[in-house]
C-alpha positions in Angstrom: -66.2 -20.9 -19.9 -63.8 -23.8 -19.2 -64.9 -26.5 -17.2 -63.9 -26.6 -13.4 -60.8 -28.3 -13.0 -60.5 -31.6 -10.7 -58.4 -31.5 -7.8 -55.8 -33.2 -9.5 -55.3 -30.8 -12.0 -55.0 -27.9 -9.8 -52.4 -25.4 -10.4 -49.9 -24.4 -8.2 -50.0 -21.1 -6.2 -47.2 -19.0 -7.3 -48.0 -16.0 -4.9 -49.8 -18.0 -1.9 -48.0 -19.5 1.3 -45.5 -22.3 1.2 -48.1 -24.7 2.3 -50.5 -23.8 -0.5 -47.9 -24.2 -2.8 -47.0 -27.5 -1.6 -50.7 -28.6 -1.8 -51.0 -26.9 -5.2 -54.0 -24.9 -4.4 -54.8 -21.3 -4.4 -53.9 -19.3 -1.1 -55.9 -16.6 0.2 -52.9 -14.8 1.3 -54.7 -13.5 4.6 -52.0 -11.9 6.8 -50.1 -13.3 9.0 -51.4 -16.5 8.3 -53.4 -18.2 5.5 -57.0 -19.0 6.7 -57.0 -22.1 4.1 -54.4 -23.6 6.2 -55.4 -22.4 9.9 -59.2 -23.7 9.0 -58.0 -27.0 8.6 -55.3 -27.3 11.7 -52.6 -26.7 9.4 -49.4 -24.9 10.1 -48.9 -22.1 7.6 -45.2 -21.8 6.4 -45.4 -18.3 5.3 -44.8 -16.1 2.3 -41.5 -15.8 1.4 -37.7 -14.9 3.1 -39.1 -14.9 6.8 -41.2 -17.8 7.0 -44.6 -17.6 8.5 -46.2 -18.0 11.7 -46.5 -22.0 11.4 -43.0 -22.2 11.8 -42.9 -21.0 15.0 -45.8 -18.3 15.7 -44.3 -15.2 17.0 -40.2 -15.6 16.7 -37.8 -15.4 19.2 -37.3 -12.0 17.8 -40.7 -11.0 19.5 -42.0 -10.2 15.8 -44.4 -11.9 13.6 -42.6 -13.4 10.3 -44.1 -11.7 7.2 -43.8 -11.5 3.6 -40.3 -10.5 1.9 -40.5 -12.2 -1.8 -36.8 -13.1 -2.2 -37.6 -13.7 -6.0 -38.4 -10.4 -7.0 -36.8 -10.1 -10.5 -33.0 -8.6 -10.2 -31.7 -5.2 -11.5 -31.7 -5.2 -15.3 -34.0 -8.4 -15.5 -36.6 -6.2 -17.1 -34.4 -5.0 -19.9 -33.0 -1.4 -20.6 -34.6 1.3 -18.4 -38.1 -0.3 -18.3 -40.5 0.3 -15.4 -37.9 -0.3 -12.7 -36.3 2.9 -13.5 -39.3 5.0 -13.9 -40.0 5.1 -9.9 -40.3 8.1 -7.8 -40.1 8.2 -4.1 -43.5 8.6 -2.0 -44.3 12.0 -1.0 -44.1 13.0 2.6 -46.9 13.6 4.3 -49.1 13.2 7.8 -50.5 9.7 6.3 -47.1 8.5 6.4 -47.0 7.6 10.0 -49.9 5.8 10.0 -48.7 3.9 6.9 -45.8 2.7 8.9 -47.8 1.8 11.8 -51.1 0.2 10.2 -51.4 -3.8 10.0 -51.3 -4.2 6.5 -49.3 -2.1 4.0 -48.1 -1.9 0.5 -45.0 -1.5 -1.0 -43.5 -0.8 -4.8 -41.9 -3.8 -6.2 -39.6 -3.2 -9.1 -42.4 -3.5 -11.2 -44.9 -1.6 -9.2 -47.2 -4.4 -8.2 -48.7 -3.8 -4.9 -48.8 -6.7 -2.5 -49.2 -7.0 1.1 -47.1 -8.0 4.2 -47.7 -8.0 7.6 -46.3 -5.1 10.1 -45.6 -6.1 13.8 -48.0 -4.3 16.0 -47.4 -1.0 16.5 -47.7 -1.3 20.5 -44.3 -2.6 20.1 -42.7 0.8 19.2 -42.9 3.7 21.4 -43.7 7.2 20.2 -40.0 8.6 19.9 -39.4 5.2 18.3 -42.5 5.6 15.8 -41.4 9.1 14.8 -38.0 8.2 13.8 -39.0 5.2 12.0 -41.2 7.5 10.1 -37.9 10.1 9.2 -36.1 7.2 8.1 -38.7 5.8 5.8 -39.9 9.6 4.5 -36.2 11.2 4.7 -33.0 9.0 5.8 -33.4 5.8 3.8 -34.0 7.8 0.4 -30.4 9.9 1.3 -28.5 7.0 2.5 -28.2 5.3 -1.0 -27.0 8.6 -2.9 -26.7 8.5 -6.6 -27.7 4.9 -6.9 -31.2 5.1 -4.7 -33.5 2.2 -5.9 -36.8 1.6 -4.5 -36.4 -2.2 -4.9 -33.7 -2.0 -2.7 -35.9 0.2 -0.3 -38.6 -2.6 -0.4 -35.8 -5.3 1.0 -35.0 -3.0 3.6 -39.0 -2.0 4.3 -40.2 -5.5 4.2 -37.2 -6.5 6.8 -37.8 -4.1 8.9 -41.5 -4.4 8.9 -41.3 -8.1 10.1 -38.2 -8.0 12.1 -37.8 -6.2 15.0 -33.6 -6.6 14.7 -33.9 -4.7 11.5 -36.2 -2.5 13.0 -33.9 -1.1 15.9 -31.0 -1.3 13.4 -32.9 1.2 11.2 -33.6 3.3 13.9 -30.0 3.2 15.5 -28.8 4.3 11.9 -31.4 7.1 11.5 -30.2 8.8 14.7 -27.1 8.6 14.0 -27.2 9.9 10.1 -28.9 13.1 11.6 -26.0 14.1 13.2 -23.3 12.7 10.7 -22.6 16.0 9.2 -21.8 18.0 12.7 -18.9 17.6 15.3 -21.3 17.8 18.1 -23.7 15.0 18.5 -26.9 15.4 19.8 -27.0 13.9 23.1 -30.6 12.9 22.8 -30.0 11.0 19.0 -26.7 9.6 20.7 -28.2 8.1 23.6 -31.2 6.9 21.2 -29.2 5.3 18.9 -27.3 3.4 21.6 -30.4 2.1 23.1 -31.5 0.9 19.9 -28.2 -0.4 18.4 -28.6 -2.7 21.8 -32.0 -3.6 21.2 -31.2 -4.9 17.6 -28.2 -6.8 18.8 -30.6 -8.5 21.4 -33.1 -9.7 18.9 -30.8 -10.5 16.4 -28.8 -12.9 18.6 -31.7 -15.9 18.4 -31.2 -15.6 14.5 -27.5 -15.8 14.9 -28.1 -19.4 16.5 -29.8 -20.8 13.4 -26.6 -21.3 11.2 -28.2 -23.5 8.6 -31.4 -21.2 8.4 -31.0 -19.1 4.8 -33.7 -16.8 6.2 -32.1 -16.0 9.5 -28.6 -15.4 7.6 -30.5 -12.9 5.2 -31.7 -11.1 8.5 -28.5 -11.4 9.9 -26.7 -10.1 6.9 -29.1 -6.8 6.2 -28.5 -6.1 10.1 -25.1 -6.1 9.4 -24.9 -3.9 6.7 -26.7 -1.4 8.6 -24.3 -1.8 11.5 -21.4 -1.2 9.3 -22.9 2.1 8.0 -24.0 3.2 11.4 -20.4 3.0 12.7 -18.7 4.6 9.9 -21.1 7.5 10.5 -20.3 7.4 14.4 -16.6 7.5 13.6 -15.9 4.2 14.9 -13.8 2.5 12.4 -12.4 -0.5 13.9 -15.8 -1.7 14.8 -16.9 -1.0 11.5 -14.3 -3.0 10.0 -15.1 -5.9 12.8 -19.0 -5.8 11.7 -17.5 -6.4 8.1 -15.5 -8.9 8.7 -18.1 -10.8 10.2 -20.5 -10.4 7.4 -18.0 -11.5 5.1 -17.5 -14.6 6.9 -21.6 -15.0 7.1 -21.6 -14.6 3.0 -19.7 -17.7 2.9 -23.1 -19.3 3.7 -24.3 -18.0 0.6 -21.5 -20.1 -1.3 -22.2 -22.8 0.8 -26.1 -22.9 0.4 -25.5 -22.6 -3.3 -22.9 -25.5 -3.4 -25.1 -27.6 -1.4 -27.6 -27.0 -4.1 -25.7 -27.8 -6.9 -24.1 -30.7 -5.8 -27.9 -31.9 -4.9 -28.9 -31.4 -8.6 -30.9 -28.4 -7.8 -30.3 -25.0 -10.3 -29.3 -22.5 -8.2 -30.9 -19.1 -8.9 -30.0 -16.2 -6.9 -32.9 -14.1 -5.7 -33.2 -10.1 -5.7 -32.6 -10.1 -2.0 -29.8 -12.4 -2.0 -28.3 -9.9 -5.2 -29.1 -6.5 -3.0 -27.1 -8.0 0.0 -24.1 -9.0 -2.2 -24.6 -5.8 -3.9 -24.3 -3.7 -0.7 -21.3 -5.8 0.9 -19.7 -5.5 -2.3 -20.0 -1.5 -2.0 -18.8 -1.8 1.7 -15.7 -3.9 0.6 -14.9 -1.7 -2.5 -15.1 1.2 -0.2 -12.8 0.2 2.5 -10.2 -1.1 -0.1 -10.1 1.9 -2.0 -9.5 3.9 1.3 -6.4 1.4 2.1 -8.7 -0.2 4.5 -9.2 -3.6 2.6 -10.6 -6.3 5.0 -8.6 -9.3 5.7 -11.0 -11.7 4.1 -10.8 -11.4 0.2 -13.8 -11.1 -2.0 -14.5 -14.4 -3.1 -18.2 -14.2 -3.7 -18.5 -15.7 -7.5 -21.2 -13.6 -9.0 -20.6 -14.5 -12.8 -21.8 -11.3 -14.7 -21.7 -11.6 -18.3 -18.5 -10.9 -19.6 -18.2 -7.0 -20.5 -17.4 -7.7 -24.3 -21.1 -9.8 -24.5 -23.2 -6.8 -23.8 -24.3 -4.0 -26.1 -25.8 -1.7 -23.1 -26.0 -1.6 -19.7 -29.5 -2.2 -18.5 -29.4 0.1 -15.6 -27.2 2.3 -13.6 -26.7 -0.8 -11.2 -25.3 -2.8 -14.0 -22.7 -0.6 -15.0 -21.6 0.1 -11.5 -21.5 -3.6 -10.8 -18.8 -4.0 -13.9 -17.0 -1.0 -12.5 -16.4 -2.2 -9.1 -15.3 -5.5 -10.3 -12.7 -3.7 -12.3 -11.9 -1.5 -9.7 -11.5 -4.9 -7.0 -9.2 -6.5 -9.7 -7.1 -3.7 -9.9 -6.6 -3.5 -6.2 -6.1 -6.8 -6.1 -3.5 -7.0 -8.6 -1.7 -3.7 -7.2 -2.0 -5.4 -3.5 -0.3 -8.3 -4.7 2.6 -6.7 -6.7 3.4 -4.5 -3.9 3.7 -7.6 -1.4 5.7 -9.0 -3.7 8.3 -6.3 -4.4 8.8 -5.5 -0.7 9.3 -9.4 0.0 12.9 -11.1 0.1 11.9 -13.8 -2.1 14.8 -13.7 -5.0 11.6 -13.7 -7.3 10.2 -10.4 -6.2 12.2 -8.4 -8.7 10.4 -7.4 -12.1 7.1 -7.7 -13.6 6.5 -11.3 -14.7 4.9 -11.9 -17.8 1.5 -13.1 -16.3 1.4 -9.7 -14.6 1.6 -7.9 -18.0 -1.0 -9.9 -19.6 -3.4 -9.3 -16.5 -2.6 -5.6 -17.1 -3.4 -5.7 -20.9 -6.7 -7.6 -20.1 -7.7 -5.1 -17.3 -7.1 -2.2 -19.9 -9.0 -3.9 -22.4 -12.2 -4.5 -19.9 -12.0 -0.8 -19.2 -12.2 0.8 -22.9 -15.0 -1.6 -23.3 -16.8 -0.6 -20.2 -16.5 3.0 -21.5 -17.9 1.8 -24.9 -20.7 0.1 -23.4 -21.6 2.9 -21.4 -21.3 5.7 -24.1 -23.7 3.2 -25.9 -25.9 3.2 -23.3 -26.0 6.8 -23.1 -26.4 7.3 -26.6 -29.6 4.8 -26.6 -31.5 5.7 -23.6 -30.0 9.2 -22.4 -33.5 10.5 -23.5 -35.5 7.9 -21.5 -33.7 8.3 -18.5 -34.7 10.3 -15.4 -32.1 13.0 -13.6 -30.7 10.6 -11.1 -30.2 8.0 -13.5 -27.9 10.7 -15.7 -26.4 12.0 -12.3 -25.3 8.4 -11.3 -23.9 7.7 -14.9 -21.8 11.0 -14.7 -20.6 10.0 -11.3 -19.6 6.5 -13.1 -17.5 8.2 -15.6 -15.4 9.9 -12.7 -14.7 6.4 -11.5 -13.9 5.4 -14.9 -11.3 7.7 -15.3 -9.7 7.0 -12.0 -9.9 3.4 -12.9 -8.1 4.6 -16.5 -5.1 6.0 -14.4 -4.9 3.0 -11.9 -4.5 0.4 -14.6 -2.0 2.1 -16.9 0.5 3.0 -13.5 0.1 -0.6 -12.4 3.5 -2.1 -11.9 5.6 0.9 -12.4 7.9 1.8 -9.6 8.7 5.4 -10.3 6.3 7.8 -9.0 6.7 10.2 -11.9 4.7 7.8 -13.9 1.2 9.7 -12.6 2.8 12.9 -14.4 1.8 11.7 -17.8 -1.7 11.8 -16.4 -2.2 15.1 -15.8 -4.7 15.4 -18.4 -7.0 12.7 -16.9 -6.3 14.6 -13.0 -8.1 17.7 -14.6 -10.7 15.6 -16.0 -11.4 14.0 -12.8 -12.0 17.9 -11.1 -13.7 18.8 -14.1 -16.0 15.9 -13.9 -16.3 16.2 -10.3 -17.5 20.0 -11.0 -19.9 18.7 -13.7 -21.9 16.3 -11.7 -21.6 18.8 -8.6 -23.2 21.3 -10.8 -26.0 19.0 -11.6 -27.1 18.2 -8.2 -26.9 21.7 -7.6 -28.9 22.9 -10.4 -31.1 20.8 -11.9 -33.4 19.9 -9.2 -32.1 16.4 -8.7 -32.1 16.3 -4.9 -35.2 17.7 -4.5 -37.1 15.7 -6.9 -36.0 12.4 -5.5 -35.0 12.8 -2.1 -37.5 15.8 -1.4 -37.0 18.8 1.3 -33.0 18.6 2.5 -34.2 20.7 5.4 -32.9 19.0 8.8 -31.4 16.2 6.8 -27.8 15.3 6.7 -25.9 15.5 3.7 -24.0 12.3 4.5 -24.8 8.7 2.2 -23.9 5.5 3.2 -22.6 4.6 -0.3 -19.8 6.0 -3.1 -19.9 9.7 -3.9 -16.8 11.7 -5.3 -14.3 11.6 -2.2 -12.7 8.5 -3.5 -11.5 9.9 -7.2 -11.1 13.3 -5.8 -8.6 11.9 -2.8 -6.8 9.8 -5.6 -5.9 13.3 -7.5 -5.1 14.8 -4.3 -2.3 12.2 -3.3 -1.0 11.5 -6.7 -1.2 14.5 -9.0 1.5 16.8 -8.2 0.1 19.9 -10.0 -0.2 21.9 -6.8 -3.2 24.1 -8.3 -5.0 20.9 -9.3 -4.6 18.9 -5.8 -5.4 21.8 -4.1 -8.8 22.4 -5.9 -9.4 18.6 -5.2 -8.5 19.0 -1.6 -11.2 22.2 -1.5 -13.9 20.4 -3.0 -13.5 17.7 -0.5 -13.3 19.5 2.6 -16.3 22.5 1.8 -18.7 20.3 2.2 -18.8 18.7 5.6 -20.4 15.3 4.9 -19.4 11.8 4.8 -19.4 8.9 2.3 -19.6 5.7 3.8 -15.8 5.1 5.0 -14.9 8.6 3.9 -15.1 11.7 6.1 -14.5 14.7 4.2 -12.8 16.5 7.3 -10.5 13.6 7.9 -9.6 12.7 4.4 -9.2 16.7 3.5 -6.3 16.4 6.9 -4.6 13.5 5.3 -4.5 15.3 1.4 -3.2 18.3 3.2 -0.4 16.6 5.2 0.6 14.4 2.3 0.9 17.7 0.2 2.7 19.6 2.7 5.3 17.1 3.2 5.8 16.9 -0.6 6.5 20.3 -0.9 8.5 20.8 2.2 11.0 18.1 1.3 11.4 19.8 -1.9 12.5 23.2 -0.4 13.5 24.6 -3.7 10.3 23.4 -5.6 8.3 25.3 -3.0 10.2 28.4 -3.0 9.4 28.6 -6.7 5.5 27.8 -6.2 5.3 30.1 -3.6 2.9 33.1 -4.3 2.0 31.6 -7.7 -1.1 30.4 -7.0 -2.7 33.5 -8.5 -1.0 32.5 -12.0 -2.3 29.1 -12.4 -5.4 28.1 -13.7 -8.0 26.7 -11.9 -10.7 24.4 -13.2 -13.8 26.6 -13.5 -17.2 25.4 -11.7 -19.2 25.1 -15.0 -21.9 22.6 -16.2 -20.7 19.6 -17.4 -21.1 20.3 -21.0 -19.4 23.7 -20.8 -16.2 22.3 -19.2 -12.8 22.1 -22.1 -9.1 21.1 -21.0 -7.1 23.2 -19.8 -3.4 24.1 -20.3 -1.0 23.2 -17.7 2.4 23.7 -18.9 5.1 25.4 -16.6 3.7 24.2 -13.4 6.8 22.9 -11.4 6.2 19.4 -9.2 7.8 18.1 -6.0 11.3 16.5 -6.3 10.8 12.7 -7.5 13.1 11.5 -4.8 10.6 12.9 -2.0 7.4 11.8 -3.3 5.3 9.9 -1.0 4.9 6.5 -2.9 2.5 5.2 -0.2 0.0 6.0 2.2 -1.1 4.0 4.9 -3.8 5.2 7.5 -4.6 3.8 10.9 -8.0 4.7 11.6 -9.4 5.6 15.2 -12.3 3.8 17.0 -13.9 7.1 17.8 -15.0 10.2 16.6 -12.6 12.3 18.2 -9.2 10.1 18.2 -6.6 11.2 16.1 -5.7 8.7 13.1 -2.2 7.4 12.4 -0.7 8.3 9.0 2.2 6.4 8.0 4.2 7.5 4.4 6.9 5.9 2.7 9.1 7.7 0.5 9.9 6.4 -3.1 13.6 6.4 -2.3 13.5 5.1 1.1 12.1 1.5 2.5 11.3 3.4 6.0 8.0 4.8 6.8 7.5 8.2 9.1 4.5 8.3 11.0 2.2 11.4 11.8 -0.8 12.0 14.0 -3.7 13.3 12.2 -5.6 15.1 14.7 -9.3 15.3 14.5 -10.4 18.9 13.4 -14.0 20.0 14.6 -16.7 20.5 12.0 -18.8 23.5 12.1 -22.2 22.6 12.7 
């Protein structure tokens, strides 16, 4: 037995409240206040990101600050496919309701180490709110994340909503809107409930927004902002969603300012898992908007500094693989936008492709090849240890890789016929999409990880298959392929973040009809020929083989739609404005896309 340490050699508490850490004594970790502090008349400064009662007791938002560990290890921090990948969702049961409203709770950290944190008194929520909160945690929160569901990310939301009413009411509003996201008829009660919760969330959030230099308040505001953007996407209020996203990006500048301040003061800055989750969520929303031709006005300037793709042998998780792919896609979109603006400017240097652009293109092509190599090696080494959801996510990322390869190869080329050489890639996108869909329907992935989907919306807030499919529908001029892509989009009435299946399918159909109608001769040769064309078979991923696509006529090159701009509506029943720019014409034709109802 070792001798008892003197007070001068006490070890610093690693899991206790801030006050005990400063005093370097063991904390009893009672909630909401540490008794070691309160018994001596001291103020307890809390247990993590949200501070503690000692920082103001009950906060201005009407809740008790609780535990949210901002230092939890980030995704990929434990090495490839370790405990963080082995989580399973908690089963739904009658005890879930009691678990949500009890005073203290357990949550799953990325390493499955249980901790406790305070939950606001249950009497702050009425019966309807408690019911929706239970539905959110047992059903909605899992479904929203789609293929990239993470218990670690769910823990961030759970802790935040358990500590702050602003986040709680934002989640309740999101839950109510998500319930009716697949149908054209919004349930009157759910719509009314969502608006009430939305207003409550904004009310409780306002005091936090006043604390401009409070990093904890900044995190709270950003988490609420993420929920607001997703909520407005589901409601079909795209302009309001864009406004929320712009405000969130402005608040993200606070992250950079804090990091710069810490660096200038000599402190070593290490981004917490909560910060990583927030950045990852905003990057996903930013990419969704950009791929849909709705790039935010503020550029993505957050410096994340991941390792160079050539410096890693395998991806430590699906999230890391996605992170690198998102960076590549954002670079491609940024370069394409810059080149387009230069081409249509009146500057004398606007013609041609400069040497720097060629080098950037070659660099991107090399990075995409490296991503594919690392991804294939990851699957080769760890496939046997992956669960079904991880395999599904990796297959989905393969679809995005194929799309990225086309986007890079066709950069800076002015002729729309450049896409004709990528027919085999377009076939691959449709094949892979059918493969992941077949995997979801037959392997039991959805049932196993998300539970029963009875009464649950199919919509998700994250990336799915719609972005690659609309790319095929707009850029592939093989009629059978683009029609099949449109059919795959339209056959499931759901949303994937900003992507509304009904609206996207209407836009793609309009562009296809315009191109075929403009090339009347080609249209006549195509009429009645669909029965003779090969359709990509709906087979398991491993059984799909390349298809011959010879002798398929394409629309006239001079009348191909080169650029598509969509002005999204700010209401679920408002029409969208479609602007089409043809290859050989600087003028844009404008069309109104009426919103077609989706059968409930």
